[in-house]
N, C-alpha and C positions, 0 to 999 in steps of 0.2 A: 615736588620737582622745581628746580630753579629755572624761571622763565628766561633769565639772561643766558643760561647754559644752552637751552635749545635754540635760542635766537642766534647766538654766536656760532653755532655749529654750521651755519650756512655760509659764513663769510669766506671760506676758502674758495668759493666759486669764482671770485674775481681772478685768482691766480690761474685756475684751470682754463678760464675763458681766454686769458692772455696766451696761454700755451696753445690752445686750439686755434686761436687766431694766427699765431706764428706758423703752426703746422699747415693750416689751410692756405695761407698766403703763398707758402713755398711749395704747395702741392704734395706735402708729406702726409696728409691726413684726409680721408674721405669725408664727404658731407655726413654720411651716416655715423661714422666714428666721432666726428666733432659734436654731433647732436647728443651722443651718449655721454661725452666727457664734460659738457658744459654744466656747471653746477647751478644750484638754485639760489634765489634771492632772499632778502630779508623776510622773516616771519614764517616762511614755509615750515620750518622745523618746530614751530609752536604747536603743530598738530600732534607732535609726539606726546604732548600733555593731554591728549583727549581722554586717555584712561584716567588720568588724575582728575580731570574735570568731571568725568562721569561718576567717580567715586564721591566727589564732594557735592555734586548737584544732581543726585539721582531723581529728585522730585521735579527737575526742570525738563523741558522739551529739548530736542536737539537744537532747535532754533535759538532757544534761550541760552544754551551752553555756548553756542557759537558766538552770539552777540556779547556774552560776558567776556569771552576771550578777546574779542575785538577791542573792548574797552581797556584792556591791559597792554595793547600793542599799538603804539602811535603809527607805525607804518601801515597797519591795516586801516586805521582811521583815515590816514592820508589817501589811501587807495579808494576808500568809500567816498571821499569828497571829490577826488579828481578823476577817478576811473570807475564811475558808478556801474557801468555796464559789466565790466570785468569783475568788479566786486560782487555784483548780484549773481553772476554766473557761477563764480567760485563758491559763494555762500550756498547756492542751491545744490551744487554738486556735493559739497561737504555734508550738508544736512541729510541728503539722500543716503550717502554712504554711512553716516553715523547711525541713522535709523535702521539701516540694514545690518548693522553690527560689523562693518568693515574694519579690518585691522588698521593700525596707524600707518603702516607702510603702504597699504593700498591707497589711503587718502593722500599720502605724500606723492606717490607715483602718479596719481591722477592729476594733481594740480601743478606738479613740478614744472612742466614745460611753460605754463602760463607765467610763472614767476620769473623764470629765466628770460623769457621774451621781454617782460616788462623792464627788467634791469638793463638789458642790453639796448633796449630802445631809448631809455631815458638817460643813461650815462652820457652819451655824446652831447646832450643838451646842457650838461652841468658846466660850471665855470672852470677855467684852467686850475685855479687854486683848489677847488674841491676834488677835481679829478686826480690831481697829483697827491692830494691828501689821502685818497683811497689807496694809492700804491704804497705810500709810506707806512700807513698803519698796518696794511697787510704784510709788508716786509718785517715790521717790528713783531707782529704776531708769529711769523715764521721763525725769526731768530730766537724768540723765547721758547717756542716749541722745540727747536733743535737743541737748545741748551739742556732741555730735559732728556731728550734722546732723539736720534735720527728716526727711529721707528715712530715716535709720537708726531714728529714733523710730517712724516710720510702719511700717516693716518689722518692727520689734519687736512692735508690736501687731497687725499684719495680715500675717503671713508668707504667707498664702494668696494675697495679691494680687501681691506682687513678690518673694517669697522672704524668708526670715528673715535674722537677723544673728547674729553670734557674741557673746553677752553677756559672755563671758570677756574678749574683746578690748576691749569698749566700757564695761563696768561696772567699778567699782573692786572690789578684793578684799574690802574691808569690806562693800560692798553685796551682793556675791555670797554671802558667808558668812551675812549676815543673812537673805537670801532663803531659802537652804537651811535654816537653823536655824528660821526662823519657820514655814515650811510644814510641816516635820516636827513641830514642837511643836504646831502647830494640829491636825494630824490625830491625833497621839498623844493629845492632851487630850480628844478627843471620845469616846474609849473608856474614860475614867476615870470614877470615881464622881461627880465634880463637873461633869459636862457640863451645858451650859446648857439651860434649858427656855423656849421662847418663850411669852409670855403674850398674851392678847387686847389688853391695854393696850400692849404693845410693838408689836404689829402696827398698831394705830391710830395710835400716835405716828410710826411709820415712814412711813405714808401722808401724814401731815401734813408731815413733814420732807422728803419727796420733792418736793412741789409747788414750793417756791421754787427748788430746784435746776433743775428743768425750765423754769420760767419764766425764770430767769436765762440759761439756755442759749439759748432762743429770742429773748430780748430782745437779746442780744449778737451771736449768730451767725445768726439768722434761719433760712432754709431750709438753710443749711450743716449744721445739726444732722442732717439726713437723711443726710449723708455717713458718719455713724457706723454706719448700717445698710446703706450702699451704698459701702463703701470702694473698690470698683473704679471709682467715678466721681470719686475724690478726686485725680486727677492734677493737680499744680500747687497743691493745697491741703493738702499733707501737714502743714504747720505748723498750719493751722487744726484739723485732726483731732487732732493731738497736744495742742494747747492745750485743746481741749474735753475730752480724756481727763483732763488734769490738773485742769481745773476741776471735773469730776465728783468726782474723788478728794479734792480740797481741800474741796469742798462737804460731803462726808461727814465729813472730818476736823475741820471747823470746829465740828461739833456736840459737845456733851459726850460723853464716852466711851461711856456707856451708850446714848445715842441714836444715836451714830455706828455702834456695833456693831449696834444694832437695825435701822438702815436697810440696812446692808450685808447682814445676814442676810436681810432681806426681799427684796432684789434677787436674792440667791442662790436663795431659795426660788421666786421668780417664774420664774427661768430654768429651774429644775429641773422646774417644772410644764409648761413649754412643750413 
């Protein structure tokens, strides 16, 4: 199994986080629903390969298999260095589940909230440039998916509804590499001396910049905007959902870099508080 494939499958989470942030800020989505919609962060999906690892390393213990996986994923290594408590807790959880013969999905469901929380906590500390880079590469992934089909695009953003897709097969190598590099650089930068500090002025500007994006969505799509928080009801309207995803991302990107980053950070913070 391709490690890049399982890693890339998680990156739609940023888009859904934006959507839930928008919905929560306007009171259109409950806290419980937002928690369900927020997708997971880098490396979570590597556990899909547990079966592969077990087939290749039957002689090894669960601990050894986990540690072997960590060596292949820089983000896990970064977590081990900068978030040792979280890393240790996740390692212990996963090892226990592996020894018990838990399914891959059970392992994913168990640790998913921890990865989501880490992503949303760290993103606001990244530089303007890296935050905006996140939105750009996600938009490029979405465009490439939609060129394949609206259904592929929808499944990319909402794998829990119809099942996911293989980004390695549908995204270009250049886009995949940018995705991996951008996410790792973003996370790594938040542990350095130059991490960003959000000011009251930035928060106020983000609120002002959010309003026209929300108004534009409702002006153009009407009640179909609700499909962003109810994707299970979007059958036959996959194109509409993907178009709205892109409009949200493009609305953020249309702002000057500092304000675009401020708005994206605000949405991440809102999702993390839900």
